C-alpha positions in Angstrom: 2.9 28.1 -27.2 2.1 30.1 -30.5 2.1 33.7 -30.9 -1.0 36.1 -31.2 -3.1 36.5 -35.0 -2.1 39.8 -35.8 -5.1 42.5 -35.0 -7.4 43.5 -37.7 -8.0 46.9 -38.4 -11.4 47.2 -40.5 -11.5 48.5 -43.6 -13.9 51.1 -41.9 -11.1 52.0 -39.6 -8.5 53.6 -42.5 -10.7 56.1 -42.7 -9.5 57.3 -39.6 -5.7 57.0 -41.3 -6.9 59.8 -43.6 -7.0 63.6 -42.5 -9.9 64.2 -39.7 -13.1 65.8 -41.7 -15.5 65.3 -39.2 -17.7 68.6 -40.7 -17.0 67.7 -44.4 -17.9 64.0 -43.5 -21.7 65.3 -42.3 -22.2 68.3 -44.5 -21.9 65.7 -47.3 -24.3 63.5 -45.7 -26.7 66.7 -45.7 -26.6 66.1 -42.1 -25.2 70.2 -41.0 -26.4 73.2 -42.6 -24.2 76.5 -42.9 -24.4 79.6 -41.1 -23.9 83.7 -42.9 -20.3 83.1 -43.8 -19.9 79.7 -44.3 -19.3 78.4 -40.9 -20.4 74.7 -40.9 -23.3 74.1 -38.1 -23.2 70.9 -36.5 -27.0 69.7 -35.1 -25.5 68.6 -31.9 -22.6 69.2 -29.3 -23.3 65.5 -27.9 -19.7 64.4 -31.0 -17.4 67.3 -29.9 -18.5 66.7 -25.9 -17.5 62.9 -26.2 -13.7 63.9 -27.7 -14.0 66.5 -25.1 -13.2 64.0 -23.2 -11.2 61.6 -25.2 -8.1 63.1 -23.1 -9.1 61.4 -19.9 -9.4 58.3 -22.1 -6.3 55.7 -21.2 -7.8 53.2 -23.4 -9.9 53.0 -26.4 -10.3 49.3 -26.9 -9.2 45.9 -26.8 -7.3 43.7 -29.7 -5.6 40.4 -30.6 -2.1 41.1 -29.7 1.3 41.6 -32.3 3.4 39.0 -33.0 6.3 40.7 -31.7 4.8 41.5 -27.8 8.5 42.1 -25.1 5.9 42.0 -22.3 6.9 43.6 -19.0 4.2 42.6 -16.9 3.1 45.8 -14.3 4.1 48.7 -15.3 7.7 49.8 -14.1 7.2 53.7 -12.1 10.2 55.3 -10.5 9.8 55.2 -6.9 9.4 59.4 -7.0 6.0 59.6 -9.5 3.9 58.1 -6.4 5.2 61.0 -4.8 4.6 63.5 -8.0 0.9 62.4 -7.9 0.0 62.9 -4.3 1.8 66.4 -4.7 -0.2 67.2 -7.7 -3.7 65.8 -6.7 -3.0 67.8 -3.3 -3.0 71.2 -5.2 0.9 71.9 -4.3 2.1 72.1 -7.8 5.1 73.6 -6.5 6.2 70.5 -4.5 5.1 68.0 -7.6 7.2 70.1 -10.4 10.8 70.4 -8.3 10.1 66.7 -8.4 9.1 66.2 -11.9 12.0 67.9 -12.5 14.8 66.1 -11.0 13.1 63.2 -12.2 13.5 64.5 -15.9 17.2 65.3 -15.3 17.9 61.8 -13.5 15.4 60.0 -16.4 15.8 62.8 -19.7 14.7 59.5 -22.5 12.0 58.3 -20.0 8.4 59.6 -21.6 7.4 59.0 -17.6 8.2 62.9 -16.1 7.0 64.8 -19.2 3.6 63.2 -19.0 3.4 64.0 -15.3 4.6 67.7 -15.3 2.1 67.7 -18.5 -0.6 66.5 -15.8 1.3 69.1 -13.2 0.7 72.6 -15.7 -3.4 70.8 -16.6 -4.8 71.2 -13.2 -3.6 75.0 -13.5 -5.2 75.1 -16.5 -8.6 73.2 -15.0 -8.4 75.6 -12.4 -8.5 79.2 -13.6 -11.1 77.5 -17.2 -13.3 76.6 -13.9 -16.9 77.5 -13.5 -19.4 77.4 -11.5 -23.0 76.7 -13.2 -25.2 74.2 -13.0 -24.7 73.7 -9.6 -21.9 72.0 -10.0 -18.1 74.0 -10.5 -16.5 72.6 -13.6 -13.7 73.1 -16.4 -16.0 74.0 -19.5 -13.7 76.0 -21.2 -10.5 78.1 -21.9 -9.3 80.4 -24.2 -6.3 80.0 -25.8 -3.4 81.9 -24.3 0.6 81.7 -24.5 1.0 79.3 -22.1 0.1 76.6 -23.2 2.5 76.0 -25.2 4.4 74.9 -22.8 1.9 72.4 -22.1 1.5 71.0 -26.0 5.4 71.0 -26.0 5.5 68.3 -23.4 2.6 66.3 -24.7 4.7 66.8 -27.7 8.5 65.4 -25.9 7.1 62.5 -24.6 5.1 61.1 -27.6 8.7 61.8 -30.2 10.8 60.0 -26.6 7.8 56.8 -26.3 7.8 56.3 -30.4 11.9 56.7 -30.1 11.9 53.7 -27.8 9.3 51.6 -30.1 11.6 51.5 -33.2 14.2 50.0 -30.4 12.0 48.0 -28.9 8.1 47.3 -29.4 6.5 47.1 -25.3 3.1 47.9 -24.9 4.5 50.4 -21.6 5.6 53.2 -24.9 2.5 52.4 -26.5 0.6 53.7 -23.3 3.2 56.6 -23.0 2.2 56.7 -27.0 -1.4 57.3 -26.3 -1.3 59.5 -22.7 0.3 62.2 -24.7 -1.4 62.7 -27.4 -4.7 62.3 -25.0 -2.7 64.9 -23.0 -3.1 66.7 -26.1 -6.6 66.5 -26.9 -8.4 67.6 -23.9 -6.3 70.9 -23.7 -7.5 71.3 -27.4 -11.2 70.4 -26.5 -11.1 73.0 -23.5 -10.4 75.6 -26.5 -13.4 73.8 -28.8 -10.7 72.6 -31.2 -12.7 69.5 -31.8 -10.6 68.7 -35.1 -7.5 69.3 -33.4 -8.3 66.9 -30.0 -10.3 64.4 -32.7 -6.9 64.0 -34.6 -5.0 63.4 -31.3 -7.9 61.2 -29.5 -7.6 58.4 -32.6 -4.1 58.7 -33.3 -3.3 57.9 -29.7 -6.3 55.0 -30.2 -4.4 52.9 -32.4 -1.7 52.5 -29.2 -4.4 52.3 -26.2 -5.3 49.0 -28.6 -1.4 48.2 -29.1 -0.4 49.2 -24.7 -3.3 45.9 -24.2 -2.5 43.7 -26.9 1.4 43.5 -25.9 0.4 43.6 -22.3 -3.0 43.1 -20.1 -1.5 44.2 -17.7 -1.2 47.7 -17.5 -4.2 48.0 -15.6 -4.5 51.7 -16.4 -5.7 50.6 -19.7 -8.7 50.4 -18.2 -9.2 53.8 -16.5 -9.5 55.3 -20.5 -11.5 51.7 -21.1 -14.2 52.7 -19.1 -13.6 56.4 -20.2 -14.6 55.5 -23.5 -16.9 53.4 -23.1 -19.0 56.1 -20.7 -19.6 58.7 -22.8 -19.3 56.6 -26.2 -22.7 55.9 -24.3 -23.5 59.3 -23.8 -23.7 60.4 -27.5 -27.3 61.7 -29.7 -28.7 59.3 -32.2 -27.1 61.0 -34.6 -24.0 61.6 -33.5 -23.2 57.7 -32.4 -24.2 57.5 -36.6 -21.4 59.5 -37.6 -19.3 57.6 -34.6 -20.2 54.8 -36.8 -19.3 56.4 -40.5 -15.8 57.1 -38.4 -15.1 53.0 -37.2 -15.4 54.5 -34.4 -16.6 51.5 -31.7 -19.5 51.7 -29.4 -20.0 51.6 -26.1 -22.6 51.1 -22.8 -21.9 53.2 -19.4 -22.7 50.9 -17.1 -19.6 48.8 -18.4 -17.9 51.7 -18.7 -18.4 52.1 -15.2 -17.5 49.0 -14.5 -13.9 49.2 -16.0 -13.3 53.1 -14.8 -13.8 50.9 -11.0 -11.0 48.5 -11.7 -9.0 51.7 -12.8 -9.8 53.0 -9.2 -8.6 50.0 -7.9 -5.9 48.5 -9.8 -4.9 51.7 -11.5 -0.8 52.9 -10.7 -1.4 56.0 -12.1 -4.7 56.9 -13.4 -6.3 55.3 -9.2 -7.1 59.8 -8.5 -7.9 60.4 -12.1 -10.2 57.5 -12.6 -12.5 58.1 -9.4 -12.5 61.9 -10.4 -13.9 61.5 -13.9 -16.6 58.9 -13.2 -17.4 61.3 -10.4 -17.9 63.8 -12.3 -19.7 61.2 -15.0 -22.5 60.2 -11.9 -23.5 64.0 -11.5 -23.0 65.1 -14.6 -24.5 62.9 -16.5 -26.8 60.1 -15.2 -27.3 62.2 -11.9 -26.2 60.2 -9.4 -25.2 61.9 -6.7 -25.2 59.2 -3.8 -23.0 56.9 -6.1 -20.8 60.2 -7.0 -21.0 61.2 -3.6 -18.8 57.8 -2.6 -17.1 57.9 -5.2 -15.0 61.4 -4.2 -15.3 60.8 -0.8 -11.9 59.1 -0.9 -10.5 61.3 -3.2 -11.5 64.8 -0.8 -10.6 62.5 2.2 -7.4 62.1 0.9 -6.7 65.0 -0.4 -8.6 67.9 2.1 -5.7 70.0 0.5 -7.1 70.2 -3.2 -10.0 72.6 -2.8 -11.3 71.3 -5.8 -12.0 68.3 -5.1 -14.2 69.7 -1.5 -15.7 71.7 -3.6 -17.5 68.9 -6.0 -18.0 67.0 -2.3 -20.1 70.1 -1.4 -21.4 70.2 -5.3 -22.9 66.8 -4.4 -24.6 67.9 -0.4 -26.1 70.7 -2.4 -27.6 67.9 -5.1 -28.8 65.5 -2.2 -30.3 69.1 -0.8 -27.2 67.7 2.6 -27.2 71.9 3.2 -24.9 72.5 6.0 -22.4 68.9 4.5 -22.9 71.3 1.2 -21.8 74.4 2.8 -18.7 72.4 4.8 -17.1 71.3 2.1 -17.1 74.7 0.6 -16.0 76.2 3.5 -13.0 73.1 3.6 -12.3 73.7 -0.3 -12.0 78.4 0.7 -9.0 77.1 3.2 -7.8 74.9 1.4 -7.3 77.7 -1.0 -5.7 80.3 1.5 -2.7 77.3 1.3 -2.1 77.4 -2.6 0.7 78.7 -3.2 -0.1 79.9 -7.2 -2.3 83.4 -7.0 -4.5 82.9 -9.2 -6.0 79.4 -8.7 -6.3 80.6 -5.2 -8.4 83.6 -6.5 -10.5 82.2 -8.1 -11.3 79.3 -6.5 -12.5 81.5 -3.1 -14.5 83.1 -6.6 -16.3 79.6 -7.5 -16.6 79.9 -3.4 -18.5 82.2 -2.9 -20.8 81.6 -6.0 -21.0 78.1 -4.7 -22.2 79.2 -1.5 -24.5 82.1 -2.1 -26.6 79.7 -4.7 -26.7 77.3 -2.1 -28.5 79.6 0.6 -31.2 80.7 -2.2 -31.7 77.4 -2.7 
């Protein structure tokens, strides 16, 4: 069977290999102005909102396979990965980290352990950054703190290990891990409003995501990221879409993104819960498809009753639907779950968010 053709890179995509200059480009096109002091102002936040969610993208597009492909079939992961993910999404970061460190000791050259540790750290960051606003709890901004560096060190370590392995064998799983590492770092940069750094990491990750699926189409976790990409790119404003086109970033549609996210939920090995969480957020925050979002988040809240964030999202959706009693039940379940969290800072933050949610519910 002849080898598939080598992936072709559009001429305009060469722009992506240059240092990222979104503001400079937009300024040259007279699409932005500068406020007093010389700081550029973008006409819309939607392009940056797109980059905010790059970190949860596991794939940004599809490309023909490469001649040196070495497909391995479905992603091969250690048995402990499932337990680690369960502990992360149960709100037991302490238990997850104990298992992660053991995995890292057993396989110090495997990027997965460091990616899982970063994922565990991410939910601590999410909890610290979460706020109740517009009738929903969501992480919207994170101030830069010294502890962030450990998270970024983990993503850099995972990327370095994946790149090292790729120099020996060109495999889809290592391209996927390299891309995930960039995605993990990009989402922190975006949450800190460091949009250029976020975009640079996301664009580099995109190339590895493309390679991952080209080499191994059975890496089903890729559909989670591809779905998120297609969804978010369709939320951009007309002006931001013009900038996206000039940057060589392909388009997509929400409905196609939702379909792909659902496939990631059904078939993903490590991204299923994450895909479910973000699909519910999207349906709630962007489309106001509350009933559908409730159906998406409910299995996650039921599987992980100890995670107060999932309970709160379920409560937010019941509140949007006018089912106040069910919303209050969920908020109080979140409060109870928070009481069992091992970390005092997150425990206190969740209890504050619960009080705010209940207050808004009773005022409605």
